[in-house]
Biotite code that builds the C-alpha atoms (Angstrom):
import biotite.structure as struc

atoms = struc.array([
    struc.Atom([-12.550, -16.151, 5.890], chain_id="A", res_id=1, res_name="MET", atom_name="CA", element="C"),
    struc.Atom([-9.486, -15.479, 7.954], chain_id="A", res_id=2, res_name="ASN", atom_name="CA", element="C"),
    struc.Atom([-9.988, -11.972, 9.383], chain_id="A", res_id=3, res_name="MET", atom_name="CA", element="C"),
    struc.Atom([-6.456, -11.809, 10.761], chain_id="A", res_id=4, res_name="GLN", atom_name="CA", element="C"),
    struc.Atom([-5.103, -12.085, 7.233], chain_id="A", res_id=5, res_name="ARG", atom_name="CA", element="C"),
    struc.Atom([-7.452, -9.333, 6.009], chain_id="A", res_id=6, res_name="ILE", atom_name="CA", element="C"),
    struc.Atom([-6.409, -7.130, 8.943], chain_id="A", res_id=7, res_name="ASN", atom_name="CA", element="C"),
    struc.Atom([-2.765, -7.633, 7.963], chain_id="A", res_id=8, res_name="ASN", atom_name="CA", element="C"),
    struc.Atom([-3.562, -6.441, 4.445], chain_id="A", res_id=9, res_name="PHE", atom_name="CA", element="C"),
    struc.Atom([-5.400, -3.434, 5.916], chain_id="A", res_id=10, res_name="ARG", atom_name="CA", element="C"),
    struc.Atom([-2.362, -2.551, 7.993], chain_id="A", res_id=11, res_name="MET", atom_name="CA", element="C"),
    struc.Atom([-0.222, -2.791, 4.847], chain_id="A", res_id=12, res_name="GLY", atom_name="CA", element="C"),
    struc.Atom([-2.598, -0.431, 3.058], chain_id="A", res_id=13, res_name="GLY", atom_name="CA", element="C"),
    struc.Atom([-2.496, 2.006, 5.977], chain_id="A", res_id=14, res_name="TYR", atom_name="CA", element="C"),
    struc.Atom([1.301, 1.749, 5.979], chain_id="A", res_id=15, res_name="LEU", atom_name="CA", element="C"),
    struc.Atom([1.584, 2.739, 2.327], chain_id="A", res_id=16, res_name="LEU", atom_name="CA", element="C"),
    struc.Atom([-0.886, 5.589, 2.813], chain_id="A", res_id=17, res_name="LEU", atom_name="CA", element="C"),
    struc.Atom([0.995, 6.911, 5.827], chain_id="A", res_id=18, res_name="ALA", atom_name="CA", element="C"),
    struc.Atom([4.422, 6.653, 4.213], chain_id="A", res_id=19, res_name="VAL", atom_name="CA", element="C"),
    struc.Atom([3.141, 8.392, 1.082], chain_id="A", res_id=20, res_name="GLY", atom_name="CA", element="C"),
    struc.Atom([1.605, 11.252, 3.045], chain_id="A", res_id=21, res_name="LEU", atom_name="CA", element="C"),
    struc.Atom([4.685, 11.618, 5.248], chain_id="A", res_id=22, res_name="ILE", atom_name="CA", element="C"),
    struc.Atom([6.819, 11.665, 2.101], chain_id="A", res_id=23, res_name="ASN", atom_name="CA", element="C"),
    struc.Atom([4.607, 14.394, 0.667], chain_id="A", res_id=24, res_name="LEU", atom_name="CA", element="C"),
    struc.Atom([4.937, 16.551, 3.760], chain_id="A", res_id=25, res_name="ARG", atom_name="CA", element="C"),
    struc.Atom([8.631, 16.207, 4.476], chain_id="A", res_id=26, res_name="TYR", atom_name="CA", element="C"),
    struc.Atom([9.938, 16.496, 0.935], chain_id="A", res_id=27, res_name="GLN", atom_name="CA", element="C"),
    struc.Atom([8.120, 19.717, 0.140], chain_id="A", res_id=28, res_name="THR", atom_name="CA", element="C"),
    struc.Atom([10.107, 21.723, -2.382], chain_id="A", res_id=29, res_name="GLY", atom_name="CA", element="C"),
    struc.Atom([11.626, 18.703, -4.089], chain_id="A", res_id=30, res_name="LYS", atom_name="CA", element="C"),
    struc.Atom([10.706, 18.358, -7.749], chain_id="A", res_id=31, res_name="THR", atom_name="CA", element="C"),
    struc.Atom([7.918, 15.893, -8.592], chain_id="A", res_id=32, res_name="SER", atom_name="CA", element="C"),
    struc.Atom([7.244, 15.069, -4.946], chain_id="A", res_id=33, res_name="VAL", atom_name="CA", element="C"),
    struc.Atom([3.520, 14.700, -5.661], chain_id="A", res_id=34, res_name="LEU", atom_name="CA", element="C"),
    struc.Atom([4.141, 12.006, -8.278], chain_id="A", res_id=35, res_name="ALA", atom_name="CA", element="C"),
    struc.Atom([6.438, 10.103, -5.938], chain_id="A", res_id=36, res_name="HIS", atom_name="CA", element="C"),
    struc.Atom([3.955, 10.335, -3.078], chain_id="A", res_id=37, res_name="SER", atom_name="CA", element="C"),
    struc.Atom([1.022, 9.274, -5.237], chain_id="A", res_id=38, res_name="LEU", atom_name="CA", element="C"),
    struc.Atom([3.036, 6.247, -6.306], chain_id="A", res_id=39, res_name="LEU", atom_name="CA", element="C"),
    struc.Atom([2.782, 5.163, -2.669], chain_id="A", res_id=40, res_name="LEU", atom_name="CA", element="C"),
    struc.Atom([-0.668, 6.489, -1.768], chain_id="A", res_id=41, res_name="VAL", atom_name="CA", element="C"),
    struc.Atom([-2.657, 5.047, -4.684], chain_id="A", res_id=42, res_name="ILE", atom_name="CA", element="C"),
    struc.Atom([-1.610, 1.377, -4.226], chain_id="A", res_id=43, res_name="PRO", atom_name="CA", element="C"),
    struc.Atom([-2.163, 1.767, -0.480], chain_id="A", res_id=44, res_name="GLY", atom_name="CA", element="C"),
    struc.Atom([-5.657, 3.125, -1.028], chain_id="A", res_id=45, res_name="ALA", atom_name="CA", element="C"),
    struc.Atom([-6.461, 0.375, -3.534], chain_id="A", res_id=46, res_name="LEU", atom_name="CA", element="C"),
    struc.Atom([-5.226, -2.312, -1.154], chain_id="A", res_id=47, res_name="LEU", atom_name="CA", element="C"),
    struc.Atom([-7.188, -0.828, 1.716], chain_id="A", res_id=48, res_name="LEU", atom_name="CA", element="C"),
    struc.Atom([-10.352, -0.526, -0.379], chain_id="A", res_id=49, res_name="ALA", atom_name="CA", element="C"),
    struc.Atom([-10.037, -4.126, -1.575], chain_id="A", res_id=50, res_name="SER", atom_name="CA", element="C"),
    struc.Atom([-10.122, -5.377, 2.019], chain_id="A", res_id=51, res_name="THR", atom_name="CA", element="C"),
    struc.Atom([-13.655, -3.991, 2.424], chain_id="A", res_id=52, res_name="PHE", atom_name="CA", element="C"),
    struc.Atom([-15.231, -5.634, -0.638], chain_id="A", res_id=53, res_name="THR", atom_name="CA", element="C"),
    struc.Atom([-16.189, -9.276, -0.876], chain_id="A", res_id=54, res_name="SER", atom_name="CA", element="C"),
    struc.Atom([-14.477, -9.672, -4.262], chain_id="A", res_id=55, res_name="ALA", atom_name="CA", element="C"),
    struc.Atom([-11.306, -8.083, -2.901], chain_id="A", res_id=56, res_name="GLY", atom_name="CA", element="C"),
    struc.Atom([-11.340, -10.299, 0.175], chain_id="A", res_id=57, res_name="LYS", atom_name="CA", element="C"),
    struc.Atom([-11.768, -13.366, -1.997], chain_id="A", res_id=58, res_name="GLY", atom_name="CA", element="C"),
    struc.Atom([-8.864, -12.333, -4.193], chain_id="A", res_id=59, res_name="TRP", atom_name="CA", element="C"),
    struc.Atom([-6.623, -11.504, -1.235], chain_id="A", res_id=60, res_name="LEU", atom_name="CA", element="C"),
    struc.Atom([-7.084, -15.012, 0.160], chain_id="A", res_id=61, res_name="HIS", atom_name="CA", element="C"),
    struc.Atom([-5.279, -16.537, -2.824], chain_id="A", res_id=62, res_name="THR", atom_name="CA", element="C"),
    struc.Atom([-1.587, -17.338, -2.568], chain_id="A", res_id=63, res_name="LYS", atom_name="CA", element="C"),
    struc.Atom([-0.797, -15.456, -5.764], chain_id="A", res_id=64, res_name="ALA", atom_name="CA", element="C"),
    struc.Atom([-2.389, -12.273, -4.441], chain_id="A", res_id=65, res_name="ALA", atom_name="CA", element="C"),
    struc.Atom([-0.566, -12.595, -1.147], chain_id="A", res_id=66, res_name="THR", atom_name="CA", element="C"),
    struc.Atom([2.780, -12.977, -2.905], chain_id="A", res_id=67, res_name="ALA", atom_name="CA", element="C"),
    struc.Atom([2.048, -10.063, -5.230], chain_id="A", res_id=68, res_name="MET", atom_name="CA", element="C"),
    struc.Atom([0.944, -7.737, -2.414], chain_id="A", res_id=69, res_name="VAL", atom_name="CA", element="C"),
    struc.Atom([3.937, -8.601, -0.232], chain_id="A", res_id=70, res_name="ILE", atom_name="CA", element="C"),
    struc.Atom([6.384, -8.138, -3.116], chain_id="A", res_id=71, res_name="THR", atom_name="CA", element="C"),
    struc.Atom([4.895, -4.883, -4.409], chain_id="A", res_id=72, res_name="CYS", atom_name="CA", element="C"),
    struc.Atom([4.376, -3.508, -0.903], chain_id="A", res_id=73, res_name="GLY", atom_name="CA", element="C"),
    struc.Atom([7.934, -4.276, 0.086], chain_id="A", res_id=74, res_name="GLY", atom_name="CA", element="C"),
    struc.Atom([9.342, -2.722, -3.066], chain_id="A", res_id=75, res_name="LEU", atom_name="CA", element="C"),
    struc.Atom([7.217, 0.396, -2.587], chain_id="A", res_id=76, res_name="LEU", atom_name="CA", element="C"),
    struc.Atom([8.356, 0.687, 1.010], chain_id="A", res_id=77, res_name="LEU", atom_name="CA", element="C"),
    struc.Atom([12.001, 0.411, -0.054], chain_id="A", res_id=78, res_name="ILE", atom_name="CA", element="C"),
    struc.Atom([11.324, 2.995, -2.766], chain_id="A", res_id=79, res_name="TYR", atom_name="CA", element="C"),
    struc.Atom([9.892, 5.390, -0.182], chain_id="A", res_id=80, res_name="SER", atom_name="CA", element="C"),
    struc.Atom([13.098, 5.349, 1.842], chain_id="A", res_id=81, res_name="PHE", atom_name="CA", element="C"),
    struc.Atom([15.497, 5.457, -1.111], chain_id="A", res_id=82, res_name="ILE", atom_name="CA", element="C"),
    struc.Atom([13.732, 8.304, -2.839], chain_id="A", res_id=83, res_name="ASN", atom_name="CA", element="C"),
])
């Protein structure tokens, strides 16, 4: 398996976790900030967790999974800055 590819997915998971937690901290007082932050944190945690399991690694090596993770991750990152 290509570990560099798995490490890239891990960094993407860490990115979503960090952005979600930063969003939670700096938008304190805004209505429904927890829901918006969890929308970023949960996919990041799931992506990160999938890089540590053999089934997740196998799935992440497919082209469809790569396209889906890049698309969803990019949209979530854009959402974090717009919101």
